[in-house]
DRENMAR-947311 format. One record per residue (C-alpha): residue number from 1; residue in three letters; chain; y, x negated, z negated. Coordinates in steps of 0.02 Angstrom, whole numbers, plus 50000, padded with zeros to 5 digits. Example, Ala and Ser with C-alpha at 12.3 -4.5 7.8 and 13.67 -1.06 7.14 Angstrom:
<nodes>
+-----+------+-----+-------+-------+-------+
| seq | type | mol |     y |     x |     z |
+-----+------+-----+-------+-------+-------+
|   1 |  ALA |   A | 49775 | 49385 | 49610 |
|   2 |  SER |   A | 49947 | 49316 | 49643 |
+-----+------+-----+-------+-------+-------+
</nodes>
This chain:
<nodes>
+-----+------+-----+-------+-------+-------+
| seq | type | mol |     y |     x |     z |
+-----+------+-----+-------+-------+-------+
|   1 |  MET |   A | 50000 | 50000 | 50000 |
|   2 |  SER |   A | 50171 | 49933 | 50042 |
|   3 |  GLY |   A | 50351 | 49983 | 50021 |
|   4 |  LYS |   A | 50520 | 49944 | 50096 |
|   5 |  SER |   A | 50705 | 49967 | 50062 |
|   6 |  THR |   A | 50867 | 49923 | 50146 |
|   7 |  PHE |   A | 50837 | 49744 | 50085 |
|   8 |  GLY |   A | 50664 | 49671 | 50101 |
|   9 |  THR |   A | 50488 | 49736 | 50088 |
|  10 |  VAL |   A | 50344 | 49728 | 49964 |
|  11 |  ARG |   A | 50164 | 49724 | 50021 |
|  12 |  ALA |   A | 50002 | 49735 | 49925 |
|  13 |  LEU |   A | 49883 | 49588 | 49949 |
|  14 |  ALA |   A | 49693 | 49591 | 49948 |
|  15 |  SER |   A | 49701 | 49498 | 49781 |
|  16 |  GLY |   A | 49787 | 49647 | 49702 |
|  17 |  LYS |   A | 49953 | 49558 | 49688 |
|  18 |  PHE |   A | 50115 | 49602 | 49777 |
|  19 |  GLN |   A | 50218 | 49492 | 49894 |
|  20 |  ALA |   A | 50406 | 49512 | 49912 |
|  21 |  ARG |   A | 50482 | 49471 | 50083 |
|  22 |  TYR |   A | 50654 | 49479 | 50164 |
|  23 |  LEU |   A | 50736 | 49430 | 50329 |
|  24 |  VAL |   A | 50861 | 49289 | 50360 |
|  25 |  ASP |   A | 50923 | 49266 | 50539 |
|  26 |  GLY |   A | 50772 | 49361 | 50603 |
|  27 |  LYS |   A | 50651 | 49250 | 50506 |
|  28 |  GLN |   A | 50542 | 49326 | 50370 |
|  29 |  ILE |   A | 50550 | 49231 | 50204 |
|  30 |  SER |   A | 50438 | 49256 | 50052 |
|  31 |  ALA |   A | 50521 | 49285 | 49884 |
|  32 |  GLY |   A | 50356 | 49253 | 49796 |
|  33 |  THR |   A | 50197 | 49341 | 49742 |
|  34 |  TYR |   A | 50192 | 49447 | 49584 |
|  35 |  ALA |   A | 50068 | 49539 | 49474 |
|  36 |  THR |   A | 50158 | 49706 | 49489 |
|  37 |  LYS |   A | 50256 | 49796 | 49623 |
|  38 |  LYS |   A | 50400 | 49818 | 49501 |
|  39 |  ALA |   A | 50413 | 49628 | 49477 |
|  40 |  ALA |   A | 50413 | 49602 | 49666 |
|  41 |  TRP |   A | 50555 | 49726 | 49690 |
|  42 |  ALA |   A | 50651 | 49642 | 49547 |
|  43 |  ALA |   A | 50633 | 49475 | 49637 |
|  44 |  LEU |   A | 50706 | 49550 | 49796 |
|  45 |  ALA |   A | 50850 | 49623 | 49696 |
|  46 |  ARG |   A | 50890 | 49450 | 49627 |
|  47 |  VAL |   A | 50889 | 49374 | 49802 |
|  48 |  GLN |   A | 51005 | 49512 | 49865 |
|  49 |  VAL |   A | 51130 | 49479 | 49723 |
|  50 |  GLU |   A | 51123 | 49290 | 49756 |
|  51 |  GLN |   A | 51159 | 49318 | 49941 |
|  52 |  GLU |   A | 51305 | 49430 | 49900 |
|  53 |  ASP |   A | 51386 | 49311 | 49773 |
|  54 |  GLY |   A | 51353 | 49155 | 49878 |
|  55 |  SER |   A | 51231 | 49069 | 49759 |
|  56 |  TRP |   A | 51076 | 49097 | 49867 |
|  57 |  VAL |   A | 50983 | 48941 | 49925 |
|  58 |  ASP |   A | 50866 | 48946 | 50075 |
|  59 |  PRO |   A | 50692 | 48903 | 50005 |
|  60 |  ALA |   A | 50651 | 48812 | 50167 |
|  61 |  LEU |   A | 50786 | 48683 | 50132 |
|  62 |  GLY |   A | 50708 | 48642 | 49963 |
|  63 |  LYS |   A | 50546 | 48594 | 50050 |
|  64 |  LEU |   A | 50629 | 48434 | 50112 |
|  65 |  THR |   A | 50554 | 48283 | 50023 |
|  66 |  PHE |   A | 50659 | 48180 | 49904 |
|  67 |  ARG |   A | 50633 | 48024 | 50011 |
|  68 |  ASP |   A | 50694 | 48108 | 50172 |
|  69 |  HIS |   A | 50844 | 48183 | 50084 |
|  70 |  ALA |   A | 50889 | 48017 | 50000 |
|  71 |  GLN |   A | 50886 | 47929 | 50168 |
|  72 |  ALA |   A | 50999 | 48063 | 50240 |
|  73 |  VAL |   A | 51121 | 48041 | 50096 |
|  74 |  LEU |   A | 51129 | 47853 | 50119 |
|  75 |  GLY |   A | 51156 | 47878 | 50305 |
|  76 |  HIS |   A | 51296 | 48001 | 50269 |
|  77 |  ARG |   A | 51380 | 47880 | 50147 |
|  78 |  LYS |   A | 51363 | 47727 | 50258 |
|  79 |  GLY |   A | 51548 | 47727 | 50299 |
|  80 |  ASP |   A | 51610 | 47726 | 50119 |
|  81 |  LEU |   A | 51481 | 47611 | 50037 |
|  82 |  ARG |   A | 51477 | 47422 | 50043 |
|  83 |  ASP |   A | 51321 | 47348 | 50123 |
|  84 |  SER |   A | 51274 | 47270 | 49955 |
|  85 |  THR |   A | 51288 | 47440 | 49869 |
|  86 |  THR |   A | 51178 | 47522 | 50000 |
|  87 |  ARG |   A | 51048 | 47384 | 49981 |
|  88 |  HIS |   A | 51053 | 47409 | 49792 |
|  89 |  TYR |   A | 51027 | 47596 | 49811 |
|  90 |  ARG |   A | 50881 | 47571 | 49929 |
|  91 |  TYR |   A | 50802 | 47443 | 49813 |
|  92 |  VAL |   A | 50807 | 47550 | 49655 |
|  93 |  LEU |   A | 50746 | 47703 | 49749 |
|  94 |  GLN |   A | 50602 | 47608 | 49828 |
|  95 |  SER |   A | 50549 | 47519 | 49669 |
|  96 |  LEU |   A | 50578 | 47649 | 49534 |
|  97 |  VAL |   A | 50606 | 47823 | 49606 |
|  98 |  TYR |   A | 50501 | 47845 | 49764 |
|  99 |  PRO |   A | 50335 | 47805 | 49677 |
| 100 |  THR |   A | 50360 | 47963 | 49572 |
| 101 |  PHE |   A | 50468 | 48079 | 49677 |
| 102 |  GLY |   A | 50472 | 48009 | 49854 |
| 103 |  ASP |   A | 50347 | 48129 | 49933 |
| 104 |  ARG |   A | 50386 | 48281 | 49826 |
| 105 |  ALA |   A | 50489 | 48427 | 49887 |
| 106 |  LEU |   A | 50662 | 48438 | 49812 |
| 107 |  LYS |   A | 50631 | 48614 | 49748 |
| 108 |  ASP |   A | 50475 | 48559 | 49655 |
| 109 |  ILE |   A | 50559 | 48425 | 49549 |
| 110 |  SER |   A | 50604 | 48499 | 49380 |
| 111 |  ILE |   A | 50712 | 48446 | 49234 |
| 112 |  GLN |   A | 50552 | 48410 | 49138 |
| 113 |  ASP |   A | 50489 | 48298 | 49279 |
| 114 |  VAL |   A | 50648 | 48193 | 49272 |
| 115 |  ASP |   A | 50643 | 48186 | 49082 |
| 116 |  ARG |   A | 50463 | 48122 | 49089 |
| 117 |  TRP |   A | 50511 | 47992 | 49219 |
| 118 |  TRP |   A | 50653 | 47934 | 49105 |
| 119 |  SER |   A | 50535 | 47914 | 48957 |
| 120 |  ALA |   A | 50404 | 47823 | 49061 |
| 121 |  HIS |   A | 50530 | 47688 | 49109 |
| 122 |  GLN |   A | 50605 | 47652 | 48938 |
| 123 |  HIS |   A | 50534 | 47473 | 48945 |
| 124 |  ILE |   A | 50661 | 47429 | 49081 |
| 125 |  ALA |   A | 50817 | 47509 | 49009 |
| 126 |  ALA |   A | 50947 | 47430 | 49124 |
| 127 |  GLY |   A | 50845 | 47459 | 49282 |
| 128 |  ARG |   A | 50805 | 47637 | 49228 |
| 129 |  LYS |   A | 50990 | 47675 | 49206 |
| 130 |  ASN |   A | 51034 | 47609 | 49380 |
| 131 |  ALA |   A | 50891 | 47705 | 49461 |
| 132 |  TYR |   A | 50936 | 47865 | 49368 |
| 133 |  MET |   A | 51118 | 47856 | 49422 |
| 134 |  THR |   A | 51063 | 47834 | 49602 |
| 135 |  MET |   A | 50941 | 47979 | 49588 |
| 136 |  ARG |   A | 51076 | 48088 | 49509 |
| 137 |  MET |   A | 51192 | 48051 | 49656 |
| 138 |  VAL |   A | 51054 | 48100 | 49779 |
| 139 |  PHE |   A | 51022 | 48265 | 49689 |
| 140 |  ARG |   A | 51209 | 48300 | 49681 |
| 141 |  TYR |   A | 51210 | 48300 | 49871 |
| 142 |  ALA |   A | 51055 | 48411 | 49873 |
| 143 |  VAL |   A | 51154 | 48542 | 49777 |
| 144 |  ARG |   A | 51310 | 48513 | 49882 |
| 145 |  TRP |   A | 51214 | 48537 | 50044 |
| 146 |  GLY |   A | 51123 | 48694 | 49984 |
| 147 |  HIS |   A | 50948 | 48621 | 49972 |
| 148 |  ILE |   A | 50929 | 48668 | 49788 |
| 149 |  GLU |   A | 51031 | 48773 | 49668 |
| 150 |  THR |   A | 51048 | 48651 | 49522 |
| 151 |  SER |   A | 51011 | 48468 | 49491 |
| 152 |  PRO |   A | 50864 | 48422 | 49377 |
| 153 |  CYS |   A | 50955 | 48264 | 49317 |
| 154 |  LEU |   A | 51014 | 48315 | 49143 |
| 155 |  VAL |   A | 50959 | 48168 | 49035 |
| 156 |  ASP |   A | 51072 | 48150 | 48882 |
| 157 |  LYS |   A | 51175 | 47989 | 48872 |
| 158 |  ALA |   A | 51091 | 47916 | 49026 |
| 159 |  GLY |   A | 51251 | 47827 | 49073 |
| 160 |  ALA |   A | 51265 | 47729 | 48911 |
| 161 |  ASP |   A | 51265 | 47540 | 48929 |
| 162 |  ALA |   A | 51082 | 47489 | 48919 |
| 163 |  SER |   A | 51103 | 47303 | 48949 |
| 164 |  LYS |   A | 51065 | 47182 | 48810 |
| 165 |  PRO |   A | 51212 | 47076 | 48749 |
| 166 |  ARG |   A | 51217 | 46908 | 48838 |
| 167 |  PRO |   A | 51213 | 46752 | 48730 |
| 168 |  GLU |   A | 51374 | 46653 | 48723 |
| 169 |  PHE |   A | 51379 | 46484 | 48811 |
| 170 |  SER |   A | 51506 | 46346 | 48786 |
| 171 |  LEU |   A | 51595 | 46218 | 48894 |
| 172 |  ASP |   A | 51472 | 46088 | 48828 |
| 173 |  ASP |   A | 51326 | 46195 | 48889 |
| 174 |  PHE |   A | 51406 | 46203 | 49061 |
| 175 |  LYS |   A | 51430 | 46014 | 49064 |
| 176 |  ARG |   A | 51248 | 45988 | 49019 |
| 177 |  VAL |   A | 51199 | 46080 | 49177 |
| 178 |  LEU |   A | 51329 | 45985 | 49279 |
| 179 |  ALA |   A | 51248 | 45822 | 49226 |
| 180 |  HIS |   A | 51094 | 45873 | 49325 |
| 181 |  SER |   A | 51188 | 45930 | 49482 |
| 182 |  ASP |   A | 51233 | 45829 | 49637 |
| 183 |  LEU |   A | 51410 | 45806 | 49704 |
| 184 |  ASP |   A | 51406 | 45959 | 49817 |
| 185 |  GLN |   A | 51333 | 46077 | 49687 |
| 186 |  GLY |   A | 51444 | 46003 | 49552 |
| 187 |  ALA |   A | 51601 | 46038 | 49654 |
| 188 |  LEU |   A | 51544 | 46215 | 49686 |
| 189 |  LEU |   A | 51508 | 46245 | 49501 |
| 190 |  TRP |   A | 51675 | 46173 | 49448 |
| 191 |  THR |   A | 51760 | 46286 | 49576 |
| 192 |  ILE |   A | 51670 | 46438 | 49503 |
| 193 |  PHE |   A | 51721 | 46383 | 49329 |
| 194 |  GLY |   A | 51901 | 46335 | 49366 |
| 195 |  GLY |   A | 51938 | 46480 | 49484 |
| 196 |  HIS |   A | 51833 | 46608 | 49389 |
| 197 |  LEU |   A | 51737 | 46656 | 49546 |
| 198 |  ARG |   A | 51588 | 46765 | 49574 |
| 199 |  VAL |   A | 51446 | 46671 | 49660 |
| 200 |  ALA |   A | 51466 | 46767 | 49823 |
| 201 |  GLU |   A | 51652 | 46727 | 49822 |
| 202 |  ALA |   A | 51616 | 46541 | 49807 |
| 203 |  ALA |   A | 51494 | 46554 | 49952 |
| 204 |  GLY |   A | 51628 | 46643 | 50055 |
| 205 |  LEU |   A | 51760 | 46507 | 50039 |
| 206 |  ASN |   A | 51826 | 46411 | 50189 |
| 207 |  ARG |   A | 51897 | 46235 | 50180 |
| 208 |  GLY |   A | 52071 | 46299 | 50219 |
| 209 |  ASP |   A | 52070 | 46416 | 50069 |
| 210 |  TYR |   A | 52120 | 46273 | 49953 |
| 211 |  ASP |   A | 52298 | 46206 | 49950 |
| 212 |  ARG |   A | 52302 | 46027 | 49884 |
| 213 |  THR |   A | 52489 | 46027 | 49858 |
| 214 |  THR |   A | 52486 | 46170 | 49734 |
| 215 |  GLY |   A | 52304 | 46170 | 49677 |
| 216 |  VAL |   A | 52295 | 46354 | 49722 |
| 217 |  LEU |   A | 52134 | 46429 | 49789 |
| 218 |  LYS |   A | 52141 | 46585 | 49899 |
| 219 |  VAL |   A | 51995 | 46705 | 49877 |
| 220 |  VAL |   A | 51989 | 46835 | 50015 |
| 221 |  ARG |   A | 51805 | 46855 | 50058 |
| 222 |  GLN |   A | 51628 | 46845 | 49992 |
| 223 |  TYR |   A | 51458 | 46803 | 50067 |
| 224 |  PRO |   A | 51338 | 46925 | 49979 |
| 225 |  ALA |   A | 51153 | 46896 | 49960 |
| 226 |  GLY |   A | 51055 | 46958 | 50110 |
| 227 |  SER |   A | 51209 | 46966 | 50221 |
| 228 |  THR |   A | 51232 | 46876 | 50386 |
| 229 |  GLN |   A | 51421 | 46879 | 50380 |
| 230 |  THR |   A | 51564 | 46876 | 50256 |
| 231 |  THR |   A | 51639 | 47036 | 50187 |
| 232 |  PRO |   A | 51794 | 47078 | 50084 |
| 233 |  THR |   A | 51785 | 47032 | 49899 |
| 234 |  LYS |   A | 51698 | 47146 | 49775 |
| 235 |  THR |   A | 51864 | 47227 | 49726 |
| 236 |  GLY |   A | 51927 | 47228 | 49906 |
| 237 |  SER |   A | 52082 | 47131 | 49857 |
| 238 |  GLU |   A | 52143 | 46953 | 49882 |
| 239 |  LYS |   A | 52157 | 46833 | 49736 |
| 240 |  ARG |   A | 52260 | 46673 | 49725 |
| 241 |  VAL |   A | 52222 | 46565 | 49575 |
| 242 |  ARG |   A | 52273 | 46389 | 49524 |
| 243 |  LEU |   A | 52114 | 46296 | 49485 |
| 244 |  LEU |   A | 52095 | 46216 | 49315 |
| 245 |  ALA |   A | 52121 | 46027 | 49319 |
| 246 |  PRO |   A | 51936 | 45972 | 49315 |
| 247 |  ALA |   A | 51898 | 46095 | 49455 |
| 248 |  ARG |   A | 52042 | 46028 | 49562 |
| 249 |  ALA |   A | 51980 | 45850 | 49540 |
| 250 |  ALA |   A | 51799 | 45893 | 49581 |
| 251 |  LEU |   A | 51843 | 46000 | 49732 |
| 252 |  GLU |   A | 51963 | 45873 | 49806 |
| 253 |  ALA |   A | 51834 | 45733 | 49784 |
| 254 |  TYR |   A | 51708 | 45842 | 49875 |
| 255 |  LEU |   A | 51829 | 45883 | 50017 |
| 256 |  ASP |   A | 51870 | 45697 | 50036 |
| 257 |  ALA |   A | 51686 | 45655 | 50047 |
| 258 |  THR |   A | 51647 | 45789 | 50177 |
| 259 |  SER |   A | 51723 | 45840 | 50342 |
| 260 |  GLY |   A | 51760 | 46002 | 50433 |
| 261 |  GLU |   A | 51894 | 46114 | 50505 |
| 262 |  PHE |   A | 52002 | 46227 | 50397 |
| 263 |  TRP |   A | 51912 | 46381 | 50463 |
| 264 |  GLN |   A | 51738 | 46316 | 50426 |
| 265 |  PRO |   A | 51637 | 46354 | 50267 |
| 266 |  MET |   A | 51688 | 46252 | 50117 |
| 267 |  PHE |   A | 51510 | 46238 | 50053 |
| 268 |  VAL |   A | 51373 | 46219 | 50184 |
| 269 |  GLY |   A | 51186 | 46237 | 50177 |
| 270 |  GLU |   A | 51048 | 46122 | 50236 |
| 271 |  ARG |   A | 51087 | 46163 | 50417 |
| 272 |  ALA |   A | 51252 | 46081 | 50463 |
| 273 |  GLY |   A | 51396 | 46202 | 50482 |
| 274 |  ARG |   A | 51301 | 46350 | 50410 |
| 275 |  ARG |   A | 51374 | 46435 | 50258 |
| 276 |  LEU |   A | 51282 | 46402 | 50095 |
| 277 |  ARG |   A | 51186 | 46559 | 50043 |
| 278 |  THR |   A | 51192 | 46627 | 49867 |
| 279 |  ASP |   A | 51003 | 46613 | 49848 |
| 280 |  MET |   A | 51015 | 46425 | 49882 |
| 281 |  ILE |   A | 51156 | 46410 | 49755 |
| 282 |  ARG |   A | 51051 | 46497 | 49624 |
| 283 |  ARG |   A | 50897 | 46394 | 49668 |
| 284 |  LYS |   A | 50992 | 46231 | 49637 |
| 285 |  TRP |   A | 51069 | 46304 | 49480 |
| 286 |  ASN |   A | 50899 | 46353 | 49410 |
| 287 |  ALA |   A | 50830 | 46178 | 49444 |
| 288 |  ALA |   A | 50976 | 46095 | 49353 |
| 289 |  LEU |   A | 50964 | 46225 | 49215 |
| 290 |  LYS |   A | 50781 | 46183 | 49184 |
| 291 |  ASP |   A | 50819 | 45997 | 49176 |
| 292 |  ALA |   A | 50959 | 46032 | 49052 |
| 293 |  GLY |   A | 50847 | 46139 | 48942 |
| 294 |  LEU |   A | 50959 | 46294 | 48955 |
| 295 |  GLU |   A | 50848 | 46413 | 49050 |
| 296 |  SER |   A | 50929 | 46571 | 48980 |
| 297 |  MET |   A | 51101 | 46529 | 49053 |
| 298 |  HIS |   A | 51145 | 46623 | 49212 |
| 299 |  ILE |   A | 51259 | 46552 | 49346 |
| 300 |  HIS |   A | 51375 | 46701 | 49317 |
| 301 |  ASP |   A | 51398 | 46635 | 49139 |
| 302 |  VAL |   A | 51498 | 46491 | 49214 |
| 303 |  ARG |   A | 51634 | 46614 | 49263 |
| 304 |  HIS |   A | 51622 | 46691 | 49090 |
| 305 |  VAL |   A | 51644 | 46524 | 49002 |
| 306 |  GLY |   A | 51800 | 46485 | 49103 |
| 307 |  LEU |   A | 51880 | 46654 | 49075 |
| 308 |  THR |   A | 51840 | 46649 | 48889 |
| 309 |  LEU |   A | 51935 | 46484 | 48877 |
| 310 |  VAL |   A | 52082 | 46562 | 48968 |
| 311 |  ALA |   A | 52081 | 46707 | 48845 |
| 312 |  ARG |   A | 52076 | 46588 | 48697 |
| 313 |  SER |   A | 52228 | 46497 | 48766 |
| 314 |  GLY |   A | 52328 | 46652 | 48721 |
| 315 |  ALA |   A | 52350 | 46713 | 48899 |
| 316 |  PRO |   A | 52407 | 46896 | 48906 |
| 317 |  LEU |   A | 52286 | 47025 | 48972 |
| 318 |  ARG |   A | 52375 | 47046 | 49139 |
| 319 |  ASP |   A | 52360 | 46859 | 49175 |
| 320 |  LEU |   A | 52178 | 46861 | 49125 |
| 321 |  MET |   A | 52149 | 47006 | 49245 |
| 322 |  ALA |   A | 52238 | 46913 | 49385 |
| 323 |  ARG |   A | 52137 | 46753 | 49363 |
| 324 |  GLY |   A | 51973 | 46848 | 49350 |
| 325 |  GLY |   A | 52011 | 46965 | 49493 |
| 326 |  HIS |   A | 51978 | 47116 | 49383 |
| 327 |  SER |   A | 52030 | 47290 | 49435 |
| 328 |  THR |   A | 52024 | 47366 | 49260 |
| 329 |  THR |   A | 52076 | 47309 | 49087 |
| 330 |  ALA |   A | 51903 | 47349 | 49019 |
| 331 |  GLN |   A | 51828 | 47212 | 49129 |
| 332 |  ALA |   A | 51950 | 47082 | 49063 |
| 333 |  ILE |   A | 51948 | 47131 | 48879 |
| 334 |  ARG |   A | 51767 | 47073 | 48862 |
| 335 |  TYR |   A | 51827 | 46893 | 48872 |
| 336 |  GLN |   A | 51947 | 46910 | 48726 |
| 337 |  HIS |   A | 51820 | 46869 | 48591 |
| 338 |  ALA |   A | 51890 | 46860 | 48416 |
| 339 |  SER |   A | 51834 | 46705 | 48320 |
| 340 |  ALA |   A | 51867 | 46653 | 48141 |
| 341 |  GLU |   A | 51970 | 46506 | 48203 |
| 342 |  GLN |   A | 52074 | 46611 | 48322 |
| 343 |  ASP |   A | 52098 | 46747 | 48191 |
| 344 |  ALA |   A | 52162 | 46616 | 48067 |
| 345 |  LYS |   A | 52288 | 46554 | 48195 |
| 346 |  VAL |   A | 52350 | 46732 | 48224 |
| 347 |  ALA |   A | 52366 | 46762 | 48037 |
| 348 |  ASP |   A | 52459 | 46597 | 48011 |
| 349 |  ALA |   A | 52579 | 46635 | 48153 |
| 350 |  THR |   A | 52613 | 46807 | 48083 |
| 351 |  ASP |   A | 52638 | 46738 | 47908 |
| 352 |  ALA |   A | 52767 | 46618 | 47977 |
| 353 |  LEU |   A | 52870 | 46766 | 48036 |
| 354 |  LEU |   A | 52868 | 46840 | 47861 |
| 355 |  GLN |   A | 52943 | 46687 | 47778 |
+-----+------+-----+-------+-------+-------+
</nodes>
């Protein structure tokens, strides 16, 4: 026995259950199968209300797999994402998200599924956070494009900083590593230290970016890992910074000992004229690090050591931001570590004003 109304139909199945159906653009769509005819009609009534208020989502769209949708999102965002960001998104999706959700339909992924995924990856807190944020972005587009009604990504405090505090390293630690580096690598490390550069920014330097007369280094590009060409800096802005004295001496000695045109890479790889890749820089760093017995120190810590010294010199926050190439005060404040010695100096200076 079946029934129909101005919106949809209900038919009895051989199993004794009732299927609710309705038409969209001439195509018949199932609203589900129910134990009673009353429940089937109620389901059709809900669909009709959703269509009228604009909240209805075509069930066929939700059948798209998470992997296919994620690839469509990354393709859509290609114009506004840096290549390095796209590679990062692809990496975390491939390594942490696709194994669980890649082949599942968007509509079948529930809040509970995402919560379970979050709990299962608690052993890699930082990686889990990055993967979750990427997954949340993908689901946000699924809602925006009408594939699903709501996002299942509702984990509490998922955006909290999950990284472990890095140990503090000193100038002496940096010099211990330098003692196990050759002239070329030493000049590069001093440049990172004295110009507060990111590794990719050091790799992106050209010989003409350094002005001997002023000691100023111009930072306008980077050479990211996995890239075949230089790109704008991480912040997209140009930085001009006067190198610290040891960095000026080391870089000028290196430039005197090597040759090249102003437009050629400042630091070259094993193949003459080819720009030194960041993976080669890190490989040499790790070798020197092992010889120095400081295997927990990252090459990015070199930049941190230099900026911490600048902060301890009493430089105001805006100058610290300029030297570090920071776009926000929060990024620069991390270098302003309070120490007992520095706090005593501040107290003494303040006391002097009270006398």
